N, CA and C atoms of all chains as a GROMACS GRO file, in nm:
protein
  609
    1MET      N    1   8.905   9.989  10.537
    1MET     CA    2   9.094   9.914  10.556
    1MET      C    3   9.122   9.801  10.655
    2LYS      N    4   9.176   9.638  10.536
    2LYS     CA    5   9.195   9.596  10.691
    2LYS      C    6   9.384   9.600  10.720
    3LEU      N    7   9.388   9.616  10.852
    3LEU     CA    8   9.525   9.584  10.911
    3LEU      C    9   9.564   9.488  10.936
    4ASN      N   10   9.654   9.444  10.818
    4ASN     CA   11   9.781   9.334  10.881
    4ASN      C   12   9.833   9.338  10.996
    5ARG      N   13   9.850   9.291  11.103
    5ARG     CA   14   9.877   9.304  11.239
    5ARG      C   15   9.916   9.197  11.308
    6TYR      N   16   9.998   9.198  11.414
    6TYR     CA   17  10.056   9.094  11.524
    6TYR      C   18   9.949   9.066  11.592
    7GLU      N   19   9.934   8.912  11.652
    7GLU     CA   20   9.860   8.905  11.783
    7GLU      C   21   9.950   8.976  11.923
    8LEU      N   22   9.860   9.059  11.973
    8LEU     CA   23   9.899   9.143  12.039
    8LEU      C   24   9.833   9.056  12.191
    9LYS      N   25   9.934   9.062  12.289
    9LYS     CA   26   9.950   9.037  12.394
    9LYS      C   27   9.963   9.158  12.527
   10ALA      N   28   9.875   9.145  12.668
   10ALA     CA   29   9.915   9.308  12.778
   10ALA      C   30   9.863   9.221  12.876
   11ASP      N   31   9.949   9.300  12.918
   11ASP     CA   32   9.924   9.272  13.076
   11ASP      C   33   9.798   9.324  13.146
   12ASP      N   34   9.788   9.238  13.304
   12ASP     CA   35   9.643   9.304  13.364
   12ASP      C   36   9.526   9.400  13.362
   13GLN      N   37   9.653   9.558  13.362
   13GLN     CA   38   9.586   9.663  13.355
   13GLN      C   39   9.578   9.691  13.200
   14LEU      N   40   9.677   9.604  13.092
   14LEU     CA   41   9.676   9.647  12.945
   14LEU      C   42   9.719   9.788  12.954
   15THR      N   43   9.844   9.808  13.020
   15THR     CA   44   9.946   9.878  12.964
   15THR      C   45  10.073   9.886  12.914
   16THR      N   46  10.075   9.720  12.927
   16THR     CA   47  10.160   9.721  12.874
   16THR      C   48  10.185   9.628  12.713
   17PHE      N   49  10.215   9.608  12.652
   17PHE     CA   50  10.157   9.481  12.542
   17PHE      C   51  10.310   9.449  12.499
   18ASN      N   52  10.280   9.294  12.414
   18ASN     CA   53  10.424   9.295  12.351
   18ASN      C   54  10.368   9.227  12.234
   19PHE      N   55  10.448   9.164  12.100
   19PHE     CA   56  10.432   9.083  12.012
   19PHE      C   57  10.512   9.079  11.954
   20LEU      N   58  10.516   8.928  11.887
   20LEU     CA   59  10.630   8.895  11.821
   20LEU      C   60  10.631   8.949  11.670
   21SER      N   61  10.764   9.018  11.612
   21SER     CA   62  10.791   9.082  11.497
   21SER      C   63  10.848   8.913  11.391
   22GLU      N   64  10.800   8.906  11.290
   22GLU     CA   65  10.858   8.790  11.207
   22GLU      C   66  10.937   8.857  11.034
   23GLY      N   67  11.009   8.898  11.041
   23GLY     CA   68  11.058   8.936  10.928
   23GLY      C   69  11.190   8.927  10.845
   24ILE      N   70  11.268   8.880  10.812
   24ILE     CA   71  11.424   8.893  10.748
   24ILE      C   72  11.520   8.881  10.872
   25LYS      N   73  11.503   8.946  10.962
   25LYS     CA   74  11.595   8.869  11.052
   25LYS      C   75  11.538   8.804  11.170
   26GLY      N   76  11.465   8.718  11.148
   26GLY     CA   77  11.407   8.702  11.220
   26GLY      C   78  11.275   8.643  11.333
   27LYS      N   79  11.270   8.624  11.471
   27LYS     CA   80  11.162   8.673  11.494
   27LYS      C   81  11.231   8.721  11.652
   28ILE      N   82  11.194   8.882  11.672
   28ILE     CA   83  11.211   9.006  11.707
   28ILE      C   84  11.074   9.051  11.862
   29GLU      N   85  11.089   8.997  11.983
   29GLU     CA   86  10.962   9.044  12.100
   29GLU      C   87  10.959   9.220  12.091
   30LYS      N   88  10.858   9.272  12.038
   30LYS     CA   89  10.878   9.436  12.034
   30LYS      C   90  10.778   9.429  12.222
   31ILE      N   91  10.840   9.544  12.237
   31ILE     CA   92  10.718   9.612  12.376
   31ILE      C   93  10.626   9.730  12.369
   32VAL      N   94  10.555   9.706  12.427
   32VAL     CA   95  10.491   9.889  12.373
   32VAL      C   96  10.388   9.918  12.528
   33GLN      N   97  10.418   9.990  12.551
   33GLN     CA   98  10.371  10.050  12.686
   33GLN      C   99  10.370  10.216  12.704
   34PHE      N  100  10.261  10.156  12.799
   34PHE     CA  101  10.205  10.410  12.873
   34PHE      C  102  10.179  10.385  12.922
   35SER      N  103  10.260  10.451  12.969
   35SER     CA  104  10.363  10.491  13.117
   35SER      C  105  10.267  10.640  13.177
   36PRO      N  106  10.198  10.637  13.270
   36PRO     CA  107  10.104  10.747  13.300
   36PRO      C  108  10.276  10.875  13.342
   37VAL      N  109  10.224  11.004  13.271
   37VAL     CA  110  10.309  11.124  13.290
   37VAL      C  111  10.245  11.156  13.450
   38ASN      N  112  10.346  11.268  13.532
   38ASN     CA  113  10.236  11.331  13.639
   38ASN      C  114  10.132  11.379  13.614
   39GLN      N  115  10.076  11.397  13.541
   39GLN     CA  116   9.941  11.420  13.584
   39GLN      C  117   9.806  11.292  13.566
   40ASN      N  118   9.704  11.324  13.575
   40ASN     CA  119   9.535  11.238  13.587
   40ASN      C  120   9.574  11.282  13.427
   41ASN      N  121   9.541  11.121  13.382
   41ASN     CA  122   9.510  11.137  13.202
   41ASN      C  123   9.609  11.143  13.118
   42LEU      N  124   9.747  11.192  13.181
   42LEU     CA  125   9.831  11.237  13.049
   42LEU      C  126   9.884  11.104  13.066
   43TYR      N  127   9.944  11.038  12.932
   43TYR     CA  128  10.030  10.893  12.873
   43TYR      C  129  10.172  10.900  12.815
   44ASN      N  130  10.238  10.815  12.825
   44ASN     CA  131  10.353  10.837  12.650
   44ASN      C  132  10.311  10.711  12.664
   45LEU      N  133  10.313  10.735  12.550
   45LEU     CA  134  10.385  10.627  12.471
   45LEU      C  135  10.471  10.539  12.399
   46ALA      N  136  10.569  10.401  12.431
   46ALA     CA  137  10.653  10.425  12.426
   46ALA      C  138  10.692  10.273  12.380
   47PHE      N  139  10.780  10.218  12.255
   47PHE     CA  140  10.800  10.094  12.250
   47PHE      C  141  10.912  10.092  12.129
   48GLY      N  142  11.026   9.953  12.196
   48GLY     CA  143  11.080   9.898  12.145
   48GLY      C  144  11.073   9.704  12.146
   49ASP      N  145  11.208   9.749  12.174
   49ASP     CA  146  11.289   9.534  12.134
   49ASP      C  147  11.366   9.513  12.247
   50LYS      N  148  11.320   9.370  12.281
   50LYS     CA  149  11.345   9.285  12.382
   50LYS      C  150  11.456   9.255  12.388
   51ASN      N  151  11.575   9.232  12.429
   51ASN     CA  152  11.696   9.151  12.413
   51ASN      C  153  11.666   9.046  12.477
   52LEU      N  154  11.689   8.951  12.420
   52LEU     CA  155  11.668   8.796  12.431
   52LEU      C  156  11.745   8.790  12.543
   53LEU      N  157  11.875   8.825  12.504
   53LEU     CA  158  11.946   8.757  12.642
   53LEU      C  159  11.954   8.833  12.721
   54THR      N  160  11.954   8.960  12.730
   54THR     CA  161  12.036   9.030  12.872
   54THR      C  162  11.862   9.089  12.883
   55GLY      N  163  11.710   9.073  12.864
   55GLY     CA  164  11.602   9.109  12.852
   55GLY      C  165  11.543   9.253  12.879
   56ASP      N  166  11.692   9.325  12.839
   56ASP     CA  167  11.702   9.515  12.838
   56ASP      C  168  11.626   9.512  12.701
   57ILE      N  169  11.555   9.610  12.744
   57ILE     CA  170  11.431   9.723  12.641
   57ILE      C  171  11.485   9.837  12.588
   58ASP      N  172  11.496   9.804  12.485
   58ASP     CA  173  11.571   9.945  12.387
   58ASP      C  174  11.462  10.018  12.258
   59ASP      N  175  11.429  10.072  12.313
   59ASP     CA  176  11.446  10.132  12.152
   59ASP      C  177  11.411  10.281  12.092
   60GLN      N  178  11.605  10.257  12.085
   60GLN     CA  179  11.681  10.347  12.013
   60GLN      C  180  11.745  10.214  11.875
   61VAL      N  181  11.691  10.147  11.908
   61VAL     CA  182  11.774  10.040  11.780
   61VAL      C  183  11.674  10.013  11.697
   62ILE      N  184  11.779  10.010  11.565
   62ILE     CA  185  11.674   9.958  11.426
   62ILE      C  186  11.684   9.836  11.383
   63THR      N  187  11.556   9.782  11.385
   63THR     CA  188  11.544   9.685  11.388
   63THR      C  189  11.574   9.612  11.234
   64ASP      N  190  11.522   9.697  11.095
   64ASP     CA  191  11.506   9.613  10.999
   64ASP      C  192  11.492   9.499  10.994
   65ASN      N  193  11.330   9.433  11.069
   65ASN     CA  194  11.350   9.338  11.034
   65ASN      C  195  11.233   9.314  10.861
   66GLY      N  196  11.206   9.437  10.813
   66GLY     CA  197  11.132   9.438  10.723
   66GLY      C  198  10.955   9.441  10.733
   67ASP      N  199  10.950   9.439  10.815
   67ASP     CA  200  10.772   9.429  10.817
   67ASP      C  201  10.718   9.538  10.900
   68SER      N  202  10.835   9.682  10.875
   68SER     CA  203  10.795   9.777  10.953
   68SER      C  204  10.630   9.879  10.956
   69GLU      N  205  10.504   9.805  10.853
   69GLU     CA  206  10.442   9.900  10.808
   69GLU      C  207  10.310   9.747  10.882
   70LYS      N  208  10.368   9.619  10.959
   70LYS     CA  209  10.310   9.556  11.030
   70LYS      C  210  10.313   9.593  11.209
   71VAL      N  211  10.516   9.628  11.161
   71VAL     CA  212  10.459   9.638  11.337
   71VAL      C  213  10.365   9.804  11.373
   72LEU      N  214  10.368   9.860  11.246
   72LEU     CA  215  10.281  10.031  11.335
   72LEU      C  216  10.209   9.980  11.300
   73ALA      N  217  10.112   9.882  11.179
   73ALA     CA  218   9.950   9.846  11.283
   73ALA      C  219   9.903   9.788  11.427
   74THR      N  220  10.032   9.667  11.396
   74THR     CA  221  10.003   9.661  11.542
   74THR      C  222  10.041   9.746  11.714
   75VAL      N  223  10.143   9.841  11.668
   75VAL     CA  224  10.179  10.016  11.756
   75VAL      C  225   9.962  10.047  11.805
   76VAL      N  226   9.937  10.069  11.677
   76VAL     CA  227   9.830  10.119  11.652
   76VAL      C  228   9.685  10.035  11.713
   77ALA      N  229   9.694   9.906  11.672
   77ALA     CA  230   9.578   9.826  11.764
   77ALA      C  231   9.626   9.881  11.921
   78ALA      N  232   9.732   9.868  11.990
   78ALA     CA  233   9.715   9.848  12.095
   78ALA      C  234   9.724   9.997  12.145
   79VAL      N  235   9.738  10.114  12.068
   79VAL     CA  236   9.625  10.230  12.100
   79VAL      C  237   9.498  10.208  12.148
   80TYR      N  238   9.392  10.178  12.020
   80TYR     CA  239   9.284  10.161  12.019
   80TYR      C  240   9.281  10.054  12.187
   81ALA      N  241   9.305   9.956  12.219
   81ALA     CA  242   9.317   9.840  12.305
   81ALA      C  243   9.327  10.002  12.434
   82PHE      N  244   9.426  10.000  12.413
   82PHE     CA  245   9.461  10.097  12.584
   82PHE      C  246   9.343  10.237  12.573
   83SER      N  247   9.313  10.323  12.507
   83SER     CA  248   9.262  10.367  12.446
   83SER      C  249   9.061  10.359  12.471
   84ASP      N  250   9.057  10.237  12.446
   84ASP     CA  251   9.007  10.173  12.492
   84ASP      C  252   8.941  10.137  12.669
   85LYS      N  253   8.997  10.160  12.710
   85LYS     CA  254   9.001  10.050  12.852
   85LYS      C  255   9.025  10.260  12.928
   86PHE      N  256   9.082  10.328  12.881
   86PHE     CA  257   9.136  10.491  12.940
   86PHE      C  258   9.014  10.561  12.818
   87PRO      N  259   8.940  10.637  12.800
   87PRO     CA  260   8.903  10.651  12.665
   87PRO      C  261   8.928  10.861  12.692
   88GLN      N  262   9.008  10.856  12.780
   88GLN     CA  263   8.964  11.008  12.876
   88GLN      C  264   9.192  11.012  12.826
   89ALA      N  265   9.246  10.964  12.838
   89ALA     CA  266   9.382  10.938  12.852
   89ALA      C  267   9.394  11.002  12.699
   90TRP      N  268   9.535  11.167  12.761
   90TRP     CA  269   9.554  11.226  12.685
   90TRP      C  270   9.720  11.103  12.649
   91ILE      N  271   9.771  11.107  12.523
   91ILE     CA  272   9.843  10.968  12.470
   91ILE      C  273   9.966  11.008  12.352
   92TYR      N  274  10.050  11.082  12.466
   92TYR     CA  275  10.201  11.205  12.437
   92TYR      C  276  10.292  10.997  12.357
   93ALA      N  277  10.358  11.113  12.237
   93ALA     CA  278  10.425  11.031  12.178
   93ALA      C  279  10.513  11.097  12.139
   94THR      N  280  10.694  11.056  12.067
   94THR     CA  281  10.754  11.109  11.955
   94THR      C  282  10.877  11.006  12.015
   95GLY      N  283  10.985  11.012  11.888
   95GLY     CA  284  11.015  10.986  11.867
   95GLY      C  285  11.175  10.949  11.944
   96SER      N  286  11.255  10.868  11.945
   96SER     CA  287  11.358  10.883  12.101
   96SER      C  288  11.507  10.968  11.955
   97THR      N  289  11.449  10.908  11.815
   97THR     CA  290  11.581  10.966  11.706
   97THR      C  291  11.462  11.062  11.634
   98THR      N  292  11.506  11.156  11.508
   98THR     CA  293  11.464  11.229  11.418
   98THR      C  294  11.392  11.133  11.299
   99ALA      N  295  11.380  11.073  11.292
   99ALA     CA  296  11.387  10.927  11.205
   99ALA      C  297  11.277  10.852  11.303
  100ARG      N  298  11.267  10.778  11.405
  100ARG     CA  299  11.203  10.698  11.497
  100ARG      C  300  11.075  10.815  11.460
  101THR      N  301  11.115  10.984  11.518
  101THR     CA  302  10.956  11.080  11.505
  101THR      C  303  10.888  11.059  11.337
  102ARG      N  304  10.992  11.037  11.240
  102ARG     CA  305  10.960  11.015  11.118
  102ARG      C  306  10.825  10.886  11.069
  103LEU      N  307  10.891  10.806  11.176
  103LEU     CA  308  10.840  10.696  11.188
  103LEU      C  309  10.695  10.701  11.256
  104TYR      N  310  10.699  10.751  11.312
  104TYR     CA  311  10.602  10.772  11.405
  104TYR      C  312  10.477  10.873  11.292
  105ARG      N  313  10.527  10.982  11.232
  105ARG     CA  314  10.470  11.056  11.151
  105ARG      C  315  10.418  10.973  11.029
  106MET      N  316  10.502  10.883  10.968
  106MET     CA  317  10.470  10.749  10.846
  106MET      C  318  10.326  10.709  10.927
  107GLY      N  319  10.380  10.642  11.024
  107GLY     CA  320  10.267  10.562  11.026
  107GLY      C  321  10.103  10.666  11.092
  108ILE      N  322  10.112  10.759  11.149
  108ILE     CA  323  10.000  10.819  11.162
  108ILE      C  324   9.999  10.887  11.039
  109ASN      N  325  10.006  10.912  10.904
  109ASN     CA  326   9.978  10.907  10.762
  109ASN      C  327   9.928  10.838  10.754
  110LYS      N  328   9.983  10.712  10.738
  110LYS     CA  329   9.936  10.539  10.668
  110LYS      C  330   9.785  10.583  10.718
  111TYR      N  331   9.726  10.558  10.816
  111TYR     CA  332   9.682  10.544  10.928
  111TYR      C  333   9.590  10.690  10.943
  112TYR      N  334   9.587  10.765  10.872
  112TYR     CA  335   9.522  10.858  10.910
  112TYR      C  336   9.406  10.875  10.925
  113GLU      N  337   9.304  10.850  10.776
  113GLU     CA  338   9.238  10.781  10.753
  113GLU      C  339   9.100  10.777  10.864
  114ILE      N  340   9.153  10.631  10.934
  114ILE     CA  341   9.099  10.559  11.042
  114ILE      C  342   9.050  10.637  11.147
  115LYS      N  343   9.207  10.623  11.213
  115LYS     CA  344   9.258  10.753  11.358
  115LYS      C  345   9.168  10.854  11.362
  116GLU      N  346   9.127  10.929  11.282
  116GLU     CA  347   9.101  11.063  11.264
  116GLU      C  348   8.964  11.070  11.235
  117ILE      N  349   8.880  10.928  11.281
  117ILE     CA  350   8.747  10.917  11.307
  117ILE      C  351   8.717  10.929  11.428
  118ASP      N  352   8.801  10.800  11.477
  118ASP     CA  353   8.834  10.798  11.630
  118ASP      C  354   8.874  10.884  11.769
  119PHE      N  355   9.046  10.938  11.719
  119PHE     CA  356   9.065  11.027  11.782
  119PHE      C  357   9.143  11.149  11.785
  120GLU      N  358   9.160  11.274  11.877
  120GLU     CA  359   9.143  11.379  11.828
  120GLU      C  360   9.336  11.352  11.818
  121ILE      N  361   9.396  11.471  11.678
  121ILE     CA  362   9.472  11.407  11.696
  121ILE      C  363   9.628  11.582  11.670
  122TYR      N  364   9.676  11.615  11.750
  122TYR     CA  365   9.769  11.716  11.822
  122TYR      C  366   9.897  11.697  11.718
  123GLY      N  367   9.976  11.795  11.678
  123GLY     CA  368  10.074  11.756  11.638
  123GLY      C  369  10.160  11.844  11.778
  124GLN      N  370  10.283  11.870  11.785
  124GLN     CA  371  10.365  11.947  11.818
  124GLN      C  372  10.471  12.036  11.745
  125SER      N  373  10.412  12.222  11.728
  125SER     CA  374  10.490  12.218  11.629
  125SER      C  375  10.528  12.343  11.690
  126GLU      N  376  10.724  12.421  11.712
  126GLU     CA  377  10.725  12.500  11.811
  126GLU      C  378  10.691  12.524  11.866
  127ASN      N  379  10.583  12.570  12.007
  127ASN     CA  380  10.552  12.577  12.096
  127ASN      C  381  10.421  12.586  12.094
  128GLU      N  382  10.330  12.529  12.050
  128GLU     CA  383  10.178  12.505  12.085
  128GLU      C  384  10.175  12.350  12.002
  129TRP      N  385  10.053  12.306  12.022
  129TRP     CA  386  10.018  12.184  11.977
  129TRP      C  387   9.903  12.258  11.844
  130GLU      N  388   9.880  12.197  11.746
  130GLU     CA  389   9.806  12.202  11.658
  130GLU      C  390   9.710  12.092  11.628
  131ARG      N  391   9.632  12.083  11.508
  131ARG     CA  392   9.559  12.008  11.501
  131ARG      C  393   9.650  11.907  11.383
  132TYR      N  394   9.696  11.814  11.379
  132TYR     CA  395   9.767  11.736  11.295
  132TYR      C  396   9.676  11.784  11.157
  133LYS      N  397   9.822  11.828  11.097
  133LYS     CA  398   9.801  11.802  10.939
  133LYS      C  399   9.860  11.743  10.884
  134LYS      N  400   9.838  11.638  10.752
  134LYS     CA  401   9.864  11.534  10.666
  134LYS      C  402   9.983  11.579  10.672
  135GLY      N  403  10.131  11.536  10.632
  135GLY     CA  404  10.254  11.542  10.599
  135GLY      C  405  10.328  11.666  10.655
  136LYS      N  406  10.274  11.737  10.727
  136LYS     CA  407  10.391  11.804  10.805
  136LYS      C  408  10.423  11.761  10.877
  137ASP      N  409  10.597  11.815  10.905
  137ASP     CA  410  10.675  11.762  11.008
  137ASP      C  411  10.644  11.847  11.139
  138TYR      N  412  10.654  11.678  11.265
  138TYR     CA  413  10.604  11.753  11.449
  138TYR      C  414  10.690  11.666  11.501
  139THR      N  415  10.715  11.789  11.583
  139THR     CA  416  10.862  11.683  11.720
  139THR      C  417  10.835  11.564  11.834
  140ALA      N  418  10.708  11.586  11.810
  140ALA     CA  419  10.603  11.511  11.906
  140ALA      C  420  10.463  11.536  11.892
  141PHE      N  421  10.389  11.390  11.922
  141PHE     CA  422  10.238  11.383  11.872
  141PHE      C  423  10.098  11.399  11.982
  142VAL      N  424  10.035  11.414  12.013
  142VAL     CA  425   9.950  11.352  12.107
  142VAL      C  426   9.796  11.324  12.120
  143ILE      N  427   9.696  11.226  12.162
  143ILE     CA  428   9.617  11.211  12.108
  143ILE      C  429   9.513  11.166  12.231
  144GLN      N  430   9.371  11.165  12.145
  144GLN     CA  431   9.262  11.155  12.313
  144GLN      C  432   9.150  11.086  12.235
  145ARG      N  433   9.122  10.969  12.272
  145ARG     CA  434   8.996  10.918  12.168
  145ARG      C  435   8.897  10.997  12.183
  146LYS      N  436   8.803  11.048  12.098
  146LYS     CA  437   8.727  11.116  12.067
  146LYS      C  438   8.574  11.058  12.136
  147LYS      N  439   8.516  11.173  12.241
  147LYS     CA  440   8.363  11.161  12.264
  147LYS      C  441   8.284  11.088  12.194
  148LEU      N  442   8.203  10.981  12.219
  148LEU     CA  443   8.093  10.963  12.131
  148LEU      C  444   8.017  11.064  12.135
  149LYS      N  445   7.925  11.089  12.081
  149LYS     CA  446   7.809  11.173  12.031
  149LYS      C  447   7.668  11.117  12.018
  150PHE      N  448   7.606  11.125  12.084
  150PHE     CA  449   7.420  11.071  12.044
  150PHE      C  450   7.369  11.221  12.030
  151ASP      N  451   7.314  11.130  11.926
  151ASP     CA  452   7.189  11.283  11.896
  151ASP      C  453   7.087  11.189  11.961
  152LEU      N  454   6.983  11.295  12.020
  152LEU     CA  455   6.837  11.226  12.128
  152LEU      C  456   6.749  11.294  12.030
  153MET      N  457   7.893   8.242  11.578
  153MET     CA  458   7.992   8.343  11.647
  153MET      C  459   8.128   8.386  11.587
  154LYS      N  460   8.152   8.455  11.601
  154LYS     CA  461   8.300   8.545  11.467
  154LYS      C  462   8.431   8.491  11.510
  155SER      N  463   8.505   8.432  11.474
  155SER     CA  464   8.643   8.416  11.486
  155SER      C  465   8.688   8.465  11.536
  156ILE      N  466   8.819   8.416  11.562
  156ILE     CA  467   8.959   8.570  11.616
  156ILE      C  468   8.962   8.579  11.529
  157LEU      N  469   8.992   8.583  11.393
  157LEU     CA  470   9.058   8.648  11.287
  157LEU      C  471   8.951   8.717  11.242
  158GLU      N  472   8.813   8.718  11.230
  158GLU     CA  473   8.727   8.838  11.214
  158GLU      C  474   8.709   8.968  11.331
  159LEU      N  475   8.738   8.861  11.417
  159LEU     CA  476   8.733   8.986  11.547
  159LEU      C  477   8.857   9.093  11.579
  160ASN      N  478   8.966   8.984  11.504
  160ASN     CA  479   9.121   9.083  11.501
  160ASN      C  480   9.105   9.176  11.359
  161ASP      N  481   8.959   9.163  11.293
  161ASP     CA  482   9.016   9.278  11.216
  161ASP      C  483   8.889   9.401  11.209
  162LYS      N  484   8.920   9.363  11.323
  162LYS     CA  485   8.832   9.530  11.436
  162LYS      C  486   8.944   9.626  11.458
  163LYS      N  487   8.892   9.783  11.466
  163LYS     CA  488   8.983   9.854  11.508
  163LYS      C  489   8.985   9.806  11.662
  164VAL      N  490   8.953   9.745  11.724
  164VAL     CA  491   8.998   9.722  11.882
  164VAL      C  492   9.021   9.582  11.836
  165PRO      N  493   9.169   9.560  11.904
  165PRO     CA  494   9.192   9.389  11.831
  165PRO      C  495   9.169   9.351  11.972
  166VAL      N  496   9.158   9.166  11.917
  166VAL     CA  497   9.136   9.125  12.046
  166VAL      C  498   9.275   9.134  12.150
  167VAL      N  499   9.278   9.105  12.260
  167VAL     CA  500   9.414   9.136  12.330
  167VAL      C  501   9.426   8.997  12.444
  168ARG      N  502   9.533   8.933  12.427
  168ARG     CA  503   9.488   8.802  12.506
  168ARG      C  504   9.651   8.839  12.617
  169ILE      N  505   9.559   8.904  12.720
  169ILE     CA  506   9.590   8.840  12.936
  169ILE      C  507   9.741   8.736  12.953
  170ASP      N  508   9.832   8.805  12.922
  170ASP     CA  509   9.939   8.736  12.942
  170ASP      C  510  10.061   8.734  13.103
  171LYS      N  511   9.994   8.745  13.203
  171LYS     CA  512  10.012   8.762  13.295
  171LYS      C  513  10.145   8.811  13.346
  172SER      N  514  10.245   8.729  13.214
  172SER     CA  515  10.394   8.767  13.312
  172SER      C  516  10.472   8.837  13.228
  173LEU      N  517  10.331   8.985  13.195
  173LEU     CA  518  10.377   9.096  13.110
  173LEU      C  519  10.344   9.192  13.288
  174ASN      N  520  10.300   9.100  13.399
  174ASN     CA  521  10.227   9.215  13.438
  174ASN      C  522  10.373   9.306  13.563
  175LYS      N  523  10.462   9.216  13.518
  175LYS     CA  524  10.576   9.224  13.581
  175LYS      C  525  10.696   9.398  13.573
  176TYR      N  526  10.607   9.417  13.405
  176TYR     CA  527  10.635   9.586  13.328
  176TYR      C  528  10.568   9.695  13.373
  177SER      N  529  10.366   9.599  13.463
  177SER     CA  530  10.336   9.721  13.499
  177SER      C  531  10.311   9.833  13.578
  178ASN      N  532  10.423   9.850  13.690
  178ASN     CA  533  10.458   9.954  13.753
  178ASN      C  534  10.590   9.992  13.745
  179VAL      N  535  10.714   9.912  13.644
  179VAL     CA  536  10.756   9.957  13.571
  179VAL      C  537  10.763  10.058  13.481
  180VAL      N  538  10.873  10.136  13.475
  180VAL     CA  539  10.870  10.220  13.328
  180VAL      C  540  10.909  10.205  13.253
  181LEU      N  541  10.938  10.215  13.162
  181LEU     CA  542  11.089  10.088  13.086
  181LEU      C  543  11.158  10.179  13.008
  182PHE      N  544  11.061  10.317  12.991
  182PHE     CA  545  11.125  10.382  12.877
  182PHE      C  546  11.089  10.551  12.947
  183PRO      N  547  11.231  10.536  13.092
  183PRO     CA  548  11.207  10.668  13.158
  183PRO      C  549  11.255  10.798  13.073
  184GLU      N  550  11.315  10.776  12.974
  184GLU     CA  551  11.387  10.863  12.890
  184GLU      C  552  11.253  10.987  12.803
  185LYS      N  553  11.191  10.880  12.758
  185LYS     CA  554  11.043  10.951  12.685
  185LYS      C  555  10.963  10.999  12.808
  186VAL      N  556  10.958  10.938  12.900
  186VAL     CA  557  10.878  11.005  13.006
  186VAL      C  558  10.883  11.129  12.970
  187GLU      N  559  11.026  11.128  13.065
  187GLU     CA  560  11.025  11.280  13.101
  187GLU      C  561  11.029  11.407  12.959
  188LYS      N  562  11.056  11.305  12.874
  188LYS     CA  563  11.032  11.423  12.764
  188LYS      C  564  10.861  11.435  12.782
  189ALA      N  565  10.822  11.346  12.783
  189ALA     CA  566  10.583  11.380  12.816
  189ALA      C  567  10.625  11.499  12.910
  190LYS      N  568  10.679  11.465  13.018
  190LYS     CA  569  10.641  11.584  13.145
  190LYS      C  570  10.698  11.669  13.096
  191GLN      N  571  10.810  11.736  13.038
  191GLN     CA  572  10.881  11.834  12.957
  191GLN      C  573  10.765  11.884  12.874
  192ALA      N  574  10.694  11.834  12.783
  192ALA     CA  575  10.635  11.883  12.711
  192ALA      C  576  10.490  11.965  12.785
  193PHE      N  577  10.416  11.854  12.806
  193PHE     CA  578  10.289  11.906  12.872
  193PHE      C  579  10.278  12.029  12.966
  194LYS      N  580  10.430  12.010  13.049
  194LYS     CA  581  10.467  12.147  13.153
  194LYS      C  582  10.425  12.272  13.068
  195LYS      N  583  10.511  12.259  12.929
  195LYS     CA  584  10.601  12.413  12.867
  195LYS      C  585  10.436  12.448  12.773
  196LEU      N  586  10.381  12.276  12.735
  196LEU     CA  587  10.269  12.357  12.625
  196LEU      C  588  10.150  12.313  12.677
  197GLY      N  589  10.107  12.267  12.826
  197GLY     CA  590   9.952  12.169  12.828
  197GLY      C  591   9.919  12.133  12.741
  198LEU      N  592   9.797  12.131  12.787
  198LEU     CA  593   9.747  11.989  12.642
  198LEU      C  594   9.609  12.098  12.596
  199PRO      N  595   9.609  12.038  12.400
  199PRO     CA  596   9.565  12.081  12.314
  199PRO      C  597   9.441  12.111  12.349
  200ASP      N  598   9.398  12.260  12.335
  200ASP     CA  599   9.315  12.273  12.295
  200ASP      C  600   9.179  12.243  12.197
  201LEU      N  601   9.068  12.153  12.253
  201LEU     CA  602   8.982  12.087  12.180
  201LEU      C  603   8.923  12.154  12.031
  202LYS      N  604   8.903  12.282  12.055
  202LYS     CA  605   8.819  12.410  11.966
  202LYS      C  606   8.884  12.460  11.910
  203LYS      N  607   9.025  12.440  11.889
  203LYS     CA  608   9.103  12.477  11.794
  203LYS      C  609   9.123  12.379  11.697
   0.00000   0.00000   0.00000
């Protein structure tokens, strides 16, 4: 499955990425960041739009640039790049709104067959993590790169 | 030699390092999300990989 996505740039540490969304509203800079949470190997994934006038990053804005699938594919690519460098990392993601969380779920569902090969994927259901079930509603998600197994 | 476009078809993409992004390396751009993550891990711990 070919993922049509934007070119990614990153900082030296591969924790902050950016790309340029190009759609019906023009060019919009997107920032994707993996921030450490207060324990080893726990990271939060978030992304938003950079306001070119103020420099502020907004993760609440509804961009509606007509390229959401390409944006999601690019965020998935950032997850691959980050987890390639930090394979032990647990990556947490939730939306800033219910609609945004639904968008995350759509992204996981769309690329589930690809991601499921490479990642352990869990959803937050009530008060526990459960293995991700395609199509089910979750309030948050957590993933980790699967460990390579070699048969000797 | 593989072209950039071919390499970008791979799951792990080619990522260009842009030093202008280093200004964000130690800045939390989405503090509310990080707080949510903290609370979730505090409450639920980590998933059980055996489940």
